N, CA, C and O atoms as a Tripos MOL2 file, in Angstrom:
@<TRIPOS>MOLECULE
protein
  308   307    77     0     0
PROTEIN
NO_CHARGES

@<TRIPOS>ATOM
      1 N         109.9620   98.6880  110.3410 N.3       1 MET1
      2 CA        109.5470   98.0820  108.6400 C.3       1 MET1
      3 C         110.0640   97.0980  108.4820 C.2       1 MET1
      4 O         111.2590   97.1130  108.7750 O.2       1 MET1
      5 N         109.5710   95.9550  108.0350 N.am      2 GLN2
      6 CA        110.2690   94.7820  107.5560 C.3       2 GLN2
      7 C         110.7720   94.7670  106.0700 C.2       2 GLN2
      8 O         111.5490   93.9320  105.6070 O.2       2 GLN2
      9 N         110.4310   95.4020  105.6620 N.am      3 ASN3
     10 CA        110.7810   95.8100  103.9530 C.3       3 ASN3
     11 C         111.9390   96.7940  103.5560 C.2       3 ASN3
     12 O         112.1690   97.2810  102.4500 O.2       3 ASN3
     13 N         112.5970   96.9580  104.7250 N.am      4 GLN4
     14 CA        113.4790   97.8820  104.6320 C.3       4 GLN4
     15 C         114.8230   97.5210  103.8570 C.2       4 GLN4
     16 O         115.2180   96.3800  104.0950 O.2       4 GLN4
     17 N         115.4150   98.0840  103.1910 N.am      5 PHE5
     18 CA        116.9760   97.5050  102.5730 C.3       5 PHE5
     19 C         117.8050   97.9760  103.3740 C.2       5 PHE5
     20 O         117.7380   99.1370  103.7800 O.2       5 PHE5
     21 N         118.6580   97.1890  103.6980 N.am      6 GLN6
     22 CA        120.1200   97.3550  104.3280 C.3       6 GLN6
     23 C         120.8260   98.5140  103.2910 C.2       6 GLN6
     24 O         120.7490   98.5590  102.0630 O.2       6 GLN6
     25 N         121.5010   99.3840  104.1690 N.am      7 VAL7
     26 CA        122.5910  100.3370  103.4970 C.3       7 VAL7
     27 C         123.9520   99.9590  103.9090 C.2       7 VAL7
     28 O         124.2680   99.6940  105.0690 O.2       7 VAL7
     29 N         124.8110   99.9490  102.7990 N.am      8 PHE8
     30 CA        126.1810  100.0600  102.6490 C.3       8 PHE8
     31 C         126.9700  100.9420  102.2190 C.2       8 PHE8
     32 O         126.6850  101.6030  101.2210 O.2       8 PHE8
     33 N         128.0440  101.1010  102.8630 N.am      9 GLU9
     34 CA        129.3180  102.1860  102.4600 C.3       9 GLU9
     35 C         130.5280  101.6890  102.1290 C.2       9 GLU9
     36 O         130.9650  100.7370  102.7750 O.2       9 GLU9
     37 N         131.0960  102.1150  101.3180 N.am     10 THR10
     38 CA        132.7830  101.8660  101.1540 C.3      10 THR10
     39 C         133.5060  102.8460  101.7330 C.2      10 THR10
     40 O         133.0250  103.9780  101.7950 O.2      10 THR10
     41 N         134.7890  102.5670  102.2560 N.am     11 ILE11
     42 CA        135.5600  103.5230  102.7520 C.3      11 ILE11
     43 C         137.0180  103.1700  102.2430 C.2      11 ILE11
     44 O         137.3010  102.0040  101.9690 O.2      11 ILE11
     45 N         137.8020  104.0410  102.1400 N.am     12 PHE12
     46 CA        139.1110  103.8930  101.7190 C.3      12 PHE12
     47 C         140.1220  104.7690  102.3340 C.2      12 PHE12
     48 O         139.8180  105.9590  102.4150 O.2      12 PHE12
     49 N         141.2990  104.3880  102.7930 N.am     13 GLU13
     50 CA        142.2490  104.7220  103.2600 C.3      13 GLU13
     51 C         143.9400  104.6550  102.9180 C.2      13 GLU13
     52 O         144.5600  103.5960  103.0170 O.2      13 GLU13
     53 N         144.4090  105.5930  102.6170 N.am     14 ARG14
     54 CA        145.6470  105.4210  102.4040 C.3      14 ARG14
     55 C         146.8130  104.7550  103.2240 C.2      14 ARG14
     56 O         147.1210  105.4310  104.2060 O.2      14 ARG14
     57 N         147.3540  103.8930  103.1070 N.am     15 ARG15
     58 CA        148.4690  103.5130  104.2060 C.3      15 ARG15
     59 C         149.7800  103.5370  103.6610 C.2      15 ARG15
     60 O         149.8580  103.7390  102.4490 O.2      15 ARG15
     61 N         150.7290  103.3860  104.2500 N.am     16 ARG16
     62 CA        152.0850  103.5680  104.0890 C.3      16 ARG16
     63 C         152.6240  103.0000  102.7020 C.2      16 ARG16
     64 O         152.1810  101.9120  102.3350 O.2      16 ARG16
     65 N         153.6350  103.7270  101.8370 N.am     17 ARG17
     66 CA        153.9760  103.2650  100.7190 C.3      17 ARG17
     67 C         153.0010  102.7970   99.8830 C.2      17 ARG17
     68 O         153.0640  101.7310   99.2700 O.2      17 ARG17
     69 N         151.9960  103.6730   99.8480 N.am     18 GLY18
     70 CA        151.1210  103.7600   98.7220 C.3      18 GLY18
     71 C         150.0480  102.6390   98.5640 C.2      18 GLY18
     72 O         149.2820  102.5670   97.6030 O.2      18 GLY18
     73 N         150.0810  101.7230   99.6760 N.am     19 ALA19
     74 CA        148.8850  100.8100   99.5540 C.3      19 ALA19
     75 C         147.5300  101.4850  100.1770 C.2      19 ALA19
     76 O         147.5170  102.5250  100.8360 O.2      19 ALA19
     77 N         146.4080  100.6960   99.8410 N.am     20 TRP20
     78 CA        145.2990  101.0960   99.9710 C.3      20 TRP20
     79 C         144.3690  100.2820  100.7810 C.2      20 TRP20
     80 O         144.0690   99.1830  100.3160 O.2      20 TRP20
     81 N         143.7650  100.7050  102.1300 N.am     21 ARG21
     82 CA        142.8010   99.7390  102.8400 C.3      21 ARG21
     83 C         141.5560  100.1660  102.5030 C.2      21 ARG21
     84 O         141.3290  101.3700  102.6270 O.2      21 ARG21
     85 N         140.3610   99.1650  101.9480 N.am     22 TRP22
     86 CA        139.1890   99.3560  101.7830 C.3      22 TRP22
     87 C         138.4240   98.5250  102.7990 C.2      22 TRP22
     88 O         138.8020   97.4630  103.2930 O.2      22 TRP22
     89 N         137.3600   99.1340  103.0190 N.am     23 LYS23
     90 CA        136.4860   98.1950  103.8250 C.3      23 LYS23
     91 C         134.7690   98.7820  103.3770 C.2      23 LYS23
     92 O         134.5450   99.9320  103.0000 O.2      23 LYS23
     93 N         133.9060   97.9050  103.5000 N.am     24 VAL24
     94 CA        132.4520   97.9400  103.2250 C.3      24 VAL24
     95 C         131.7220   98.1150  104.7000 C.2      24 VAL24
     96 O         131.8630   97.1490  105.4490 O.2      24 VAL24
     97 N         131.1420   98.9670  105.0820 N.am     25 CYS25
     98 CA        130.5640   99.0240  106.2530 C.3      25 CYS25
     99 C         128.9700   99.0900  106.2770 C.2      25 CYS25
    100 O         128.2830   99.5560  105.3680 O.2      25 CYS25
    101 N         128.5610   98.6150  107.3130 N.am     26 SER26
    102 CA        126.9090   98.8100  107.3300 C.3      26 SER26
    103 C         126.5420  100.0920  107.8870 C.2      26 SER26
    104 O         127.4780  100.7320  108.3670 O.2      26 SER26
    105 N         125.3730  100.6190  107.9330 N.am     27 ALA27
    106 CA        124.9200  101.8530  108.2460 C.3      27 ALA27
    107 C         125.3670  102.2020  109.7620 C.2      27 ALA27
    108 O         125.6940  103.2970  110.2180 O.2      27 ALA27
    109 N         125.2930  101.0750  110.3420 N.am     28 GLU28
    110 CA        125.5550  101.2910  111.6360 C.3      28 GLU28
    111 C         126.9760  101.4630  112.0490 C.2      28 GLU28
    112 O         127.2790  101.7260  113.2130 O.2      28 GLU28
    113 N         128.0230  101.2850  110.9010 N.am     29 GLY29
    114 CA        129.2190  101.5000  111.1610 C.3      29 GLY29
    115 C         129.9990  100.1090  111.4890 C.2      29 GLY29
    116 O         131.2250  100.2010  111.5390 O.2      29 GLY29
    117 N         129.4020   98.7970  111.7240 N.am     30 ASP30
    118 CA        129.8160   97.6710  111.3750 C.3      30 ASP30
    119 C         131.0320   97.4920  110.2610 C.2      30 ASP30
    120 O         130.8380   98.0830  109.1980 O.2      30 ASP30
    121 N         131.9000   96.9640  110.3520 N.am     31 VAL31
    122 CA        132.5220   96.5670  109.2920 C.3      31 VAL31
    123 C         132.0580   95.0390  108.6640 C.2      31 VAL31
    124 O         132.1000   94.1210  109.4830 O.2      31 VAL31
    125 N         131.6780   94.7450  107.4620 N.am     32 VAL32
    126 CA        131.3980   93.9090  106.9370 C.3      32 VAL32
    127 C         132.3770   93.0480  106.2240 C.2      32 VAL32
    128 O         132.4360   91.8280  106.3720 O.2      32 VAL32
    129 N         133.0930   93.7030  105.4930 N.am     33 VAL33
    130 CA        134.1940   93.1400  104.6300 C.3      33 VAL33
    131 C         135.2600   94.1180  104.6470 C.2      33 VAL33
    132 O         134.8440   95.2750  104.7090 O.2      33 VAL33
    133 N         136.8100   93.9490  104.6000 N.am     34 ARG34
    134 CA        137.6320   94.6640  104.2470 C.3      34 ARG34
    135 C         138.9330   93.7580  103.5070 C.2      34 ARG34
    136 O         139.0820   92.5500  103.3180 O.2      34 ARG34
    137 N         139.8070   94.9990  103.1830 N.am     35 GLY35
    138 CA        140.6860   94.2120  102.2770 C.3      35 GLY35
    139 C         142.2140   95.5550  102.0610 C.2      35 GLY35
    140 O         142.2850   96.6660  102.5850 O.2      35 GLY35
    141 N         142.9590   95.0630  101.3710 N.am     36 LEU36
    142 CA        144.3080   95.6950  101.4320 C.3      36 LEU36
    143 C         144.6660   95.7810   99.7450 C.2      36 LEU36
    144 O         144.5720   94.6240   99.3340 O.2      36 LEU36
    145 N         144.9670   96.5220   98.8280 N.am     37 ASP37
    146 CA        145.2800   96.7920   97.5030 C.3      37 ASP37
    147 C         146.5780   97.6370   97.3730 C.2      37 ASP37
    148 O         146.8520   98.5350   98.1680 O.2      37 ASP37
    149 N         147.2120   97.3530   96.5130 N.am     38 ILE38
    150 CA        148.5720   98.1580   95.9810 C.3      38 ILE38
    151 C         148.0080   99.7210   95.4500 C.2      38 ILE38
    152 O         148.5240  100.7900   95.7770 O.2      38 ILE38
    153 N         147.1180   99.5920   94.7780 N.am     39 SER39
    154 CA        146.4940  100.9580   94.2720 C.3      39 SER39
    155 C         145.3380  101.3840   94.4640 C.2      39 SER39
    156 O         144.4360  100.5470   94.4200 O.2      39 SER39
    157 N         145.0550  102.5320   94.6850 N.am     40 ARG40
    158 CA        143.3920  103.1360   94.7590 C.3      40 ARG40
    159 C         142.5870  102.5980   93.6420 C.2      40 ARG40
    160 O         141.3840  102.4060   93.8200 O.2      40 ARG40
    161 N         143.1050  102.3540   92.5870 N.am     41 ARG41
    162 CA        142.1250  101.8530   91.4780 C.3      41 ARG41
    163 C         141.4940  100.4070   91.9780 C.2      41 ARG41
    164 O         140.3030  100.0970   91.9980 O.2      41 ARG41
    165 N         142.7330   99.5440   92.4090 N.am     42 ALA42
    166 CA        142.4420   98.0370   92.6680 C.3      42 ALA42
    167 C         141.6080   98.0320   93.9120 C.2      42 ALA42
    168 O         140.7200   97.2090   94.1320 O.2      42 ALA42
    169 N         141.9600   99.0200   94.7180 N.am     43 ALA43
    170 CA        141.1590   98.9740   95.9630 C.3      43 ALA43
    171 C         139.3880   99.0360   95.7620 C.2      43 ALA43
    172 O         138.5330   98.3070   96.2660 O.2      43 ALA43
    173 N         139.2300  100.2740   94.7700 N.am     44 ARG44
    174 CA        137.8600  100.5470   94.5110 C.3      44 ARG44
    175 C         137.3170   99.3940   93.5830 C.2      44 ARG44
    176 O         136.1090   99.1710   93.5040 O.2      44 ARG44
    177 N         138.2080   98.7100   92.9230 N.am     45 TYR45
    178 CA        137.6670   97.5150   92.1110 C.3      45 TYR45
    179 C         137.1970   96.2460   92.9720 C.2      45 TYR45
    180 O         136.2330   95.5310   92.6960 O.2      45 TYR45
    181 N         137.9660   96.1150   93.9490 N.am     46 SER46
    182 CA        137.6770   95.0430   95.0930 C.3      46 SER46
    183 C         136.8740   95.4500   95.8330 C.2      46 SER46
    184 O         135.9830   94.6200   96.0140 O.2      46 SER46
    185 N         136.7210   96.5370   96.4810 N.am     47 ALA47
    186 CA        135.3650   97.0690   97.6650 C.3      47 ALA47
    187 C         134.2400   97.0450   96.7230 C.2      47 ALA47
    188 O         133.1470   96.7220   97.1890 O.2      47 ALA47
    189 N         134.3310   97.3610   95.3540 N.am     48 ASN48
    190 CA        132.7620   97.0350   94.6550 C.3      48 ASN48
    191 C         132.3850   95.8460   94.3200 C.2      48 ASN48
    192 O         131.1880   95.5920   94.1810 O.2      48 ASN48
    193 N         133.3620   94.9140   94.1360 N.am     49 ARG49
    194 CA        133.1540   93.8100   93.8130 C.3      49 ARG49
    195 C         132.4180   92.8270   95.2870 C.2      49 ARG49
    196 O         131.4930   92.0210   95.3910 O.2      49 ARG49
    197 N         133.3260   93.3790   96.1520 N.am     50 ALA50
    198 CA        132.9890   92.6670   97.5150 C.3      50 ALA50
    199 C         131.4020   93.2250   97.8260 C.2      50 ALA50
    200 O         130.6310   92.4450   98.3850 O.2      50 ALA50
    201 N         130.9600   94.5180   97.4710 N.am     51 LEU51
    202 CA        129.8660   94.8450   97.8120 C.3      51 LEU51
    203 C         128.7490   94.2440   97.0610 C.2      51 LEU51
    204 O         127.6490   94.0560   97.5800 O.2      51 LEU51
    205 N         129.0180   93.9540   95.8860 N.am     52 PHE52
    206 CA        127.9400   93.1410   94.5520 C.3      52 PHE52
    207 C         127.7930   92.1280   95.2390 C.2      52 PHE52
    208 O         126.6790   91.9630   95.7370 O.2      52 PHE52
    209 N         128.9140   91.0640   95.5110 N.am     53 GLN53
    210 CA        128.8850   89.6730   96.4360 C.3      53 GLN53
    211 C         127.7980   89.6880   97.4120 C.2      53 GLN53
    212 O         126.7840   88.9920   97.4550 O.2      53 GLN53
    213 N         128.2570   90.7300   98.2820 N.am     54 LEU54
    214 CA        127.4060   91.0850   99.3600 C.3      54 LEU54
    215 C         125.8560   91.2920   99.3030 C.2      54 LEU54
    216 O         125.1020   90.8870  100.1880 O.2      54 LEU54
    217 N         125.4000   92.0390   98.0480 N.am     55 LEU55
    218 CA        124.1960   92.1070   97.7830 C.3      55 LEU55
    219 C         123.6350   90.8650   96.7280 C.2      55 LEU55
    220 O         122.4720   90.4700   96.6600 O.2      55 LEU55
    221 N         124.2210   90.6180   96.3280 N.am     56 LEU56
    222 CA        123.8010   88.9900   95.8720 C.3      56 LEU56
    223 C         122.9970   87.9210   96.7520 C.2      56 LEU56
    224 O         121.9450   87.3100   96.5620 O.2      56 LEU56
    225 N         123.9590   87.9500   97.8270 N.am     57 SER57
    226 CA        123.7380   87.2350   98.7290 C.3      57 SER57
    227 C         122.6450   87.3170   99.7500 C.2      57 SER57
    228 O         122.3830   86.4210  100.5510 O.2      57 SER57
    229 N         121.8950   88.7240   99.6320 N.am     58 ALA58
    230 CA        120.8500   89.1530  100.4920 C.3      58 ALA58
    231 C         119.7730   88.2030  100.4010 C.2      58 ALA58
    232 O         119.6540   87.4740   99.4170 O.2      58 ALA58
    233 N         118.8360   88.1710  101.5590 N.am     59 PRO59
    234 CA        117.9080   87.4770  101.6680 C.3      59 PRO59
    235 C         117.1020   87.6630  100.7200 C.2      59 PRO59
    236 O         116.6290   86.7530  100.0410 O.2      59 PRO59
    237 N         116.8150   89.1170  100.5480 N.am     60 TYR60
    238 CA        115.4350   89.1730   99.4640 C.3      60 TYR60
    239 C         115.6450   89.1470   98.0380 C.2      60 TYR60
    240 O         114.7290   89.0840   97.2190 O.2      60 TYR60
    241 N         116.7800   89.1930   97.7810 N.am     61 HIS61
    242 CA        116.9950   88.8180   96.5510 C.3      61 HIS61
    243 C         116.6170   87.3750   95.8940 C.2      61 HIS61
    244 O         116.4230   87.3260   94.6800 O.2      61 HIS61
    245 N         116.5100   86.1960   96.6950 N.am     62 SER62
    246 CA        116.2870   84.9490   96.4540 C.3      62 SER62
    247 C         114.8540   84.8990   96.5520 C.2      62 SER62
    248 O         114.2550   84.0980   95.8350 O.2      62 SER62
    249 N         114.1810   85.6950   97.3940 N.am     63 LYS63
    250 CA        112.7750   85.6770   97.4840 C.3      63 LYS63
    251 C         111.8620   85.9140   96.2720 C.2      63 LYS63
    252 O         110.8410   85.2830   96.0020 O.2      63 LYS63
    253 N         112.5080   87.1280   95.4570 N.am     64 GLY64
    254 CA        112.0660   87.5360   94.1100 C.3      64 GLY64
    255 C         112.1500   86.3500   93.1180 C.2      64 GLY64
    256 O         111.2770   86.0580   92.3010 O.2      64 GLY64
    257 N         113.0660   85.8490   93.2640 N.am     65 LEU65
    258 CA        113.3030   84.8310   92.0570 C.3      65 LEU65
    259 C         112.4550   83.4780   92.2360 C.2      65 LEU65
    260 O         111.9520   82.8680   91.2920 O.2      65 LEU65
    261 N         112.3820   83.1470   93.4080 N.am     66 LYS66
    262 CA        111.6270   81.7430   93.6880 C.3      66 LYS66
    263 C         110.0550   82.1660   93.2460 C.2      66 LYS66
    264 O         109.3660   81.2170   92.8730 O.2      66 LYS66
    265 N         109.4630   83.4100   93.2490 N.am     67 SER67
    266 CA        108.1040   83.7040   93.1410 C.3      67 SER67
    267 C         107.8400   83.5030   91.4300 C.2      67 SER67
    268 O         106.8600   82.9090   90.9800 O.2      67 SER67
    269 N         108.7840   84.0440   90.6960 N.am     68 SER68
    270 CA        108.4030   83.6380   89.1170 C.3      68 SER68
    271 C         108.6100   82.3960   88.5830 C.2      68 SER68
    272 O         109.7130   81.8550   88.5120 O.2      68 SER68
    273 N         107.4660   81.8840   88.1680 N.am     69 ASN69
    274 CA        107.0620   80.6520   87.7060 C.3      69 ASN69
    275 C         106.9130   80.7380   86.0960 C.2      69 ASN69
    276 O         106.6900   79.6910   85.4870 O.2      69 ASN69
    277 N         107.0160   81.8010   85.4820 N.am     70 LYS70
    278 CA        106.6010   82.1070   84.3360 C.3      70 LYS70
    279 C         107.9300   81.7720   83.3860 C.2      70 LYS70
    280 O         109.0420   82.0170   83.8530 O.2      70 LYS70
    281 N         107.8140   81.2540   82.1590 N.am     71 PRO71
    282 CA        109.0580   80.7880   81.3350 C.3      71 PRO71
    283 C         109.4530   82.0350   80.8310 C.2      71 PRO71
    284 O         108.6660   82.9340   80.5370 O.2      71 PRO71
    285 N         110.8790   82.0980   80.7150 N.am     72 ARG72
    286 CA        111.5210   83.2850   80.0600 C.3      72 ARG72
    287 C         111.5420   83.2580   78.7780 C.2      72 ARG72
    288 O         111.9730   82.2730   78.1790 O.2      72 ARG72
    289 N         111.0440   84.4190   78.1060 N.am     73 THR73
    290 CA        111.0900   84.2540   76.6350 C.3      73 THR73
    291 C         112.4190   85.2170   75.8240 C.2      73 THR73
    292 O         112.7620   86.3360   76.2050 O.2      73 THR73
    293 N         112.9100   84.6160   74.8780 N.am     74 ARG74
    294 CA        113.9570   85.5470   74.3750 C.3      74 ARG74
    295 C         113.9580   86.0300   73.1430 C.2      74 ARG74
    296 O         113.7080   85.3460   72.1510 O.2      74 ARG74
    297 N         114.3020   87.5110   73.1270 N.am     75 LEU75
    298 CA        113.8500   87.8140   71.9440 C.3      75 LEU75
    299 C         114.9900   87.9970   70.6140 C.2      75 LEU75
    300 O         115.9990   88.6640   70.8440 O.2      75 LEU75
    301 N         114.8560   87.5720   69.6440 N.am     76 ILE76
    302 CA        115.5630   87.1030   68.7090 C.3      76 ILE76
    303 C         115.7250   88.2360   67.5920 C.2      76 ILE76
    304 O         114.7000   88.4150   66.9350 O.2      76 ILE76
    305 N         116.9050   89.0950   67.2280 N.am     77 PRO77
    306 CA        116.9150   90.1810   66.3560 C.3      77 PRO77
    307 C         116.7870   89.5100   65.1720 C.2      77 PRO77
    308 O         116.7540   90.1320   64.1110 O.2      77 PRO77
@<TRIPOS>BOND
     1     1     2 1
     2     2     3 1
     3     3     4 2
     4     3     5 am
     5     5     6 1
     6     6     7 1
     7     7     8 2
     8     7     9 am
     9     9    10 1
    10    10    11 1
    11    11    12 2
    12    11    13 am
    13    13    14 1
    14    14    15 1
    15    15    16 2
    16    15    17 am
    17    17    18 1
    18    18    19 1
    19    19    20 2
    20    19    21 am
    21    21    22 1
    22    22    23 1
    23    23    24 2
    24    23    25 am
    25    25    26 1
    26    26    27 1
    27    27    28 2
    28    27    29 am
    29    29    30 1
    30    30    31 1
    31    31    32 2
    32    31    33 am
    33    33    34 1
    34    34    35 1
    35    35    36 2
    36    35    37 am
    37    37    38 1
    38    38    39 1
    39    39    40 2
    40    39    41 am
    41    41    42 1
    42    42    43 1
    43    43    44 2
    44    43    45 am
    45    45    46 1
    46    46    47 1
    47    47    48 2
    48    47    49 am
    49    49    50 1
    50    50    51 1
    51    51    52 2
    52    51    53 am
    53    53    54 1
    54    54    55 1
    55    55    56 2
    56    55    57 am
    57    57    58 1
    58    58    59 1
    59    59    60 2
    60    59    61 am
    61    61    62 1
    62    62    63 1
    63    63    64 2
    64    63    65 am
    65    65    66 1
    66    66    67 1
    67    67    68 2
    68    67    69 am
    69    69    70 1
    70    70    71 1
    71    71    72 2
    72    71    73 am
    73    73    74 1
    74    74    75 1
    75    75    76 2
    76    75    77 am
    77    77    78 1
    78    78    79 1
    79    79    80 2
    80    79    81 am
    81    81    82 1
    82    82    83 1
    83    83    84 2
    84    83    85 am
    85    85    86 1
    86    86    87 1
    87    87    88 2
    88    87    89 am
    89    89    90 1
    90    90    91 1
    91    91    92 2
    92    91    93 am
    93    93    94 1
    94    94    95 1
    95    95    96 2
    96    95    97 am
    97    97    98 1
    98    98    99 1
    99    99   100 2
   100    99   101 am
   101   101   102 1
   102   102   103 1
   103   103   104 2
   104   103   105 am
   105   105   106 1
   106   106   107 1
   107   107   108 2
   108   107   109 am
   109   109   110 1
   110   110   111 1
   111   111   112 2
   112   111   113 am
   113   113   114 1
   114   114   115 1
   115   115   116 2
   116   115   117 am
   117   117   118 1
   118   118   119 1
   119   119   120 2
   120   119   121 am
   121   121   122 1
   122   122   123 1
   123   123   124 2
   124   123   125 am
   125   125   126 1
   126   126   127 1
   127   127   128 2
   128   127   129 am
   129   129   130 1
   130   130   131 1
   131   131   132 2
   132   131   133 am
   133   133   134 1
   134   134   135 1
   135   135   136 2
   136   135   137 am
   137   137   138 1
   138   138   139 1
   139   139   140 2
   140   139   141 am
   141   141   142 1
   142   142   143 1
   143   143   144 2
   144   143   145 am
   145   145   146 1
   146   146   147 1
   147   147   148 2
   148   147   149 am
   149   149   150 1
   150   150   151 1
   151   151   152 2
   152   151   153 am
   153   153   154 1
   154   154   155 1
   155   155   156 2
   156   155   157 am
   157   157   158 1
   158   158   159 1
   159   159   160 2
   160   159   161 am
   161   161   162 1
   162   162   163 1
   163   163   164 2
   164   163   165 am
   165   165   166 1
   166   166   167 1
   167   167   168 2
   168   167   169 am
   169   169   170 1
   170   170   171 1
   171   171   172 2
   172   171   173 am
   173   173   174 1
   174   174   175 1
   175   175   176 2
   176   175   177 am
   177   177   178 1
   178   178   179 1
   179   179   180 2
   180   179   181 am
   181   181   182 1
   182   182   183 1
   183   183   184 2
   184   183   185 am
   185   185   186 1
   186   186   187 1
   187   187   188 2
   188   187   189 am
   189   189   190 1
   190   190   191 1
   191   191   192 2
   192   191   193 am
   193   193   194 1
   194   194   195 1
   195   195   196 2
   196   195   197 am
   197   197   198 1
   198   198   199 1
   199   199   200 2
   200   199   201 am
   201   201   202 1
   202   202   203 1
   203   203   204 2
   204   203   205 am
   205   205   206 1
   206   206   207 1
   207   207   208 2
   208   207   209 am
   209   209   210 1
   210   210   211 1
   211   211   212 2
   212   211   213 am
   213   213   214 1
   214   214   215 1
   215   215   216 2
   216   215   217 am
   217   217   218 1
   218   218   219 1
   219   219   220 2
   220   219   221 am
   221   221   222 1
   222   222   223 1
   223   223   224 2
   224   223   225 am
   225   225   226 1
   226   226   227 1
   227   227   228 2
   228   227   229 am
   229   229   230 1
   230   230   231 1
   231   231   232 2
   232   231   233 am
   233   233   234 1
   234   234   235 1
   235   235   236 2
   236   235   237 am
   237   237   238 1
   238   238   239 1
   239   239   240 2
   240   239   241 am
   241   241   242 1
   242   242   243 1
   243   243   244 2
   244   243   245 am
   245   245   246 1
   246   246   247 1
   247   247   248 2
   248   247   249 am
   249   249   250 1
   250   250   251 1
   251   251   252 2
   252   251   253 am
   253   253   254 1
   254   254   255 1
   255   255   256 2
   256   255   257 am
   257   257   258 1
   258   258   259 1
   259   259   260 2
   260   259   261 am
   261   261   262 1
   262   262   263 1
   263   263   264 2
   264   263   265 am
   265   265   266 1
   266   266   267 1
   267   267   268 2
   268   267   269 am
   269   269   270 1
   270   270   271 1
   271   271   272 2
   272   271   273 am
   273   273   274 1
   274   274   275 1
   275   275   276 2
   276   275   277 am
   277   277   278 1
   278   278   279 1
   279   279   280 2
   280   279   281 am
   281   281   282 1
   282   282   283 1
   283   283   284 2
   284   283   285 am
   285   285   286 1
   286   286   287 1
   287   287   288 2
   288   287   289 am
   289   289   290 1
   290   290   291 1
   291   291   292 2
   292   291   293 am
   293   293   294 1
   294   294   295 1
   295   295   296 2
   296   295   297 am
   297   297   298 1
   298   298   299 1
   299   299   300 2
   300   299   301 am
   301   301   302 1
   302   302   303 1
   303   303   304 2
   304   303   305 am
   305   305   306 1
   306   306   307 1
   307   307   308 2
@<TRIPOS>SUBSTRUCTURE
     1 MET1         2 RESIDUE 1 A MET
     2 GLN2         6 RESIDUE 1 A GLN
     3 ASN3        10 RESIDUE 1 A ASN
     4 GLN4        14 RESIDUE 1 A GLN
     5 PHE5        18 RESIDUE 1 A PHE
     6 GLN6        22 RESIDUE 1 A GLN
     7 VAL7        26 RESIDUE 1 A VAL
     8 PHE8        30 RESIDUE 1 A PHE
     9 GLU9        34 RESIDUE 1 A GLU
    10 THR10       38 RESIDUE 1 A THR
    11 ILE11       42 RESIDUE 1 A ILE
    12 PHE12       46 RESIDUE 1 A PHE
    13 GLU13       50 RESIDUE 1 A GLU
    14 ARG14       54 RESIDUE 1 A ARG
    15 ARG15       58 RESIDUE 1 A ARG
    16 ARG16       62 RESIDUE 1 A ARG
    17 ARG17       66 RESIDUE 1 A ARG
    18 GLY18       70 RESIDUE 1 A GLY
    19 ALA19       74 RESIDUE 1 A ALA
    20 TRP20       78 RESIDUE 1 A TRP
    21 ARG21       82 RESIDUE 1 A ARG
    22 TRP22       86 RESIDUE 1 A TRP
    23 LYS23       90 RESIDUE 1 A LYS
    24 VAL24       94 RESIDUE 1 A VAL
    25 CYS25       98 RESIDUE 1 A CYS
    26 SER26      102 RESIDUE 1 A SER
    27 ALA27      106 RESIDUE 1 A ALA
    28 GLU28      110 RESIDUE 1 A GLU
    29 GLY29      114 RESIDUE 1 A GLY
    30 ASP30      118 RESIDUE 1 A ASP
    31 VAL31      122 RESIDUE 1 A VAL
    32 VAL32      126 RESIDUE 1 A VAL
    33 VAL33      130 RESIDUE 1 A VAL
    34 ARG34      134 RESIDUE 1 A ARG
    35 GLY35      138 RESIDUE 1 A GLY
    36 LEU36      142 RESIDUE 1 A LEU
    37 ASP37      146 RESIDUE 1 A ASP
    38 ILE38      150 RESIDUE 1 A ILE
    39 SER39      154 RESIDUE 1 A SER
    40 ARG40      158 RESIDUE 1 A ARG
    41 ARG41      162 RESIDUE 1 A ARG
    42 ALA42      166 RESIDUE 1 A ALA
    43 ALA43      170 RESIDUE 1 A ALA
    44 ARG44      174 RESIDUE 1 A ARG
    45 TYR45      178 RESIDUE 1 A TYR
    46 SER46      182 RESIDUE 1 A SER
    47 ALA47      186 RESIDUE 1 A ALA
    48 ASN48      190 RESIDUE 1 A ASN
    49 ARG49      194 RESIDUE 1 A ARG
    50 ALA50      198 RESIDUE 1 A ALA
    51 LEU51      202 RESIDUE 1 A LEU
    52 PHE52      206 RESIDUE 1 A PHE
    53 GLN53      210 RESIDUE 1 A GLN
    54 LEU54      214 RESIDUE 1 A LEU
    55 LEU55      218 RESIDUE 1 A LEU
    56 LEU56      222 RESIDUE 1 A LEU
    57 SER57      226 RESIDUE 1 A SER
    58 ALA58      230 RESIDUE 1 A ALA
    59 PRO59      234 RESIDUE 1 A PRO
    60 TYR60      238 RESIDUE 1 A TYR
    61 HIS61      242 RESIDUE 1 A HIS
    62 SER62      246 RESIDUE 1 A SER
    63 LYS63      250 RESIDUE 1 A LYS
    64 GLY64      254 RESIDUE 1 A GLY
    65 LEU65      258 RESIDUE 1 A LEU
    66 LYS66      262 RESIDUE 1 A LYS
    67 SER67      266 RESIDUE 1 A SER
    68 SER68      270 RESIDUE 1 A SER
    69 ASN69      274 RESIDUE 1 A ASN
    70 LYS70      278 RESIDUE 1 A LYS
    71 PRO71      282 RESIDUE 1 A PRO
    72 ARG72      286 RESIDUE 1 A ARG
    73 THR73      290 RESIDUE 1 A THR
    74 ARG74      294 RESIDUE 1 A ARG
    75 LEU75      298 RESIDUE 1 A LEU
    76 ILE76      302 RESIDUE 1 A ILE
    77 PRO77      306 RESIDUE 1 A PRO
C-alpha cells in the first residue's frame, strides 16, 4: 500500500554509572536516531523530541499543507 504510515519505536538501555542510551528504531529494527543522556527522564525527553522532529520531516506532512489554499480564520474570544 502506498498510503501506509511508517511506525517507529523508542528503546532505552541503562548504561554504566547511571547513564541511559536511547534510540528511535523503525519497524524493521533499523536505528534511525540514537543518543546518550545522564538520567532516564532526560533520555525519554530527547528520544521523544527526536521522534517528533522525525515525524515533522515526513514526506506526507508537507503534502497536506500545500493543498490547503483556504485562508485561515482566527476566533477572537
